[in-house]
C-alpha positions in Angstrom: 0.0 0.0 0.0 1.3 3.5 -0.9 1.2 5.8 2.1 2.5 8.8 0.1 0.2 11.8 -0.3 -1.2 12.5 -3.7 -0.5 15.7 -5.6 -2.2 16.3 -8.9 -2.9 19.2 -11.2 -6.4 19.2 -12.7 -8.1 21.9 -14.7 -5.3 24.4 -13.5 -6.1 23.7 -9.9 -3.6 21.9 -7.7 -5.1 19.2 -5.5 -3.2 17.6 -2.7 -3.7 15.5 0.4 -0.8 17.4 2.0 -1.4 20.4 4.4 0.8 22.5 2.1 2.2 22.4 -1.5 5.9 21.5 -1.8 7.7 24.3 -3.6 4.9 26.8 -3.1 3.8 29.2 -0.3 0.2 29.4 0.7 -0.6 33.1 0.5 -4.2 33.0 1.4 -6.6 30.5 3.1 -10.0 30.8 1.5 -11.9 28.2 3.6 -13.5 24.8 3.5 -14.6 23.5 0.1 -16.6 20.3 -0.5 -18.3 18.3 -3.1 -20.6 15.3 -3.0 -22.7 12.9 -5.0 -25.2 10.3 -4.0 -25.2 7.1 -6.0 -27.5 4.1 -6.0 -26.7 0.6 -7.0 -28.5 -0.8 -10.1 -30.0 -4.2 -10.7 -27.4 -5.2 -13.4 -24.5 -4.4 -11.2 -26.1 -6.1 -8.2 -26.7 -9.3 -10.3 -23.2 -9.4 -11.5 -21.8 -8.7 -8.0 -23.9 -11.5 -6.6 -22.3 -13.9 -9.2 -18.8 -12.6 -8.5 -19.4 -13.2 -4.7 -19.7 -16.9 -5.5 -16.4 -17.1 -7.2 -14.4 -14.2 -5.8 -12.6 -11.3 -7.5 -13.0 -7.7 -8.1 -16.5 -6.2 -8.5 -15.7 -4.1 -11.5 -19.2 -2.6 -11.8 -18.9 -1.2 -8.3 -15.3 -0.1 -8.9 -16.4 1.9 -11.9 -19.3 3.4 -9.9 -17.0 4.6 -7.2 -14.5 6.0 -9.6 -17.3 8.0 -11.3 -18.6 9.2 -8.0 -15.1 10.3 -6.8 -14.5 12.2 -10.1 -17.9 13.9 -9.9 -17.5 14.9 -6.2 -14.0 16.2 -6.8 -15.1 18.2 -9.8 -17.8 19.8 -7.6 -15.3 20.6 -4.9 -13.0 22.2 -7.5 -15.8 24.3 -8.9 -16.5 25.6 -5.3 -12.9 26.4 -4.8 -12.6 28.2 -8.1 -15.6 30.4 -7.2 -13.7 31.4 -4.1 -10.7 32.3 -6.2 -8.5 29.4 -5.2 -5.8 27.9 -7.4 -5.2 24.9 -5.1 -7.0 22.8 -2.6 -5.0 21.2 0.2 -5.6 18.5 2.9 -8.2 16.8 0.7 -10.1 13.9 2.2 -12.8 11.5 1.0 -15.6 10.0 3.1 -18.7 7.9 2.4 -21.9 7.4 4.2 -24.9 5.1 3.6 -28.1 7.1 3.2 -30.6 4.3 2.5 -30.3 0.6 1.6 -28.7 0.6 -1.8 -27.7 4.3 -1.9 -24.6 6.0 -0.6 -23.0 9.5 -0.6 -19.4 10.0 -1.6 -18.1 13.3 0.0 -14.8 15.1 -0.7 -13.6 18.1 1.2 -10.5 20.2 1.6 -9.2 23.7 2.1 -9.2 26.2 -0.7 -6.0 28.3 -0.9 -4.1 30.7 -3.1 -0.5 29.6 -3.6 2.3 31.6 -5.2 
């Protein structure tokens, strides 16, 4: 398992799990930013997951669903940060919660900042 923090540049916004950005100085903290999406399982994915549970292995339908959810929530967080004038978001974290049986929220949050 890789314990190193991630650092990526997406749509001209720097995103990192670190509290700061190596090689840059945070010149202004703009506040908390967040994004979320709620996703429900679908019958096709549930059926295939049930079969895969019998033989083992990756549940690719659910992997794809979570990847899409992370991307959508991250995009929403970046839009919020951009509206605040940020060019980076630091200390980014992901969380999930179950809302009802078969539906869950994927939530991403961080701190919007201006870096030099």
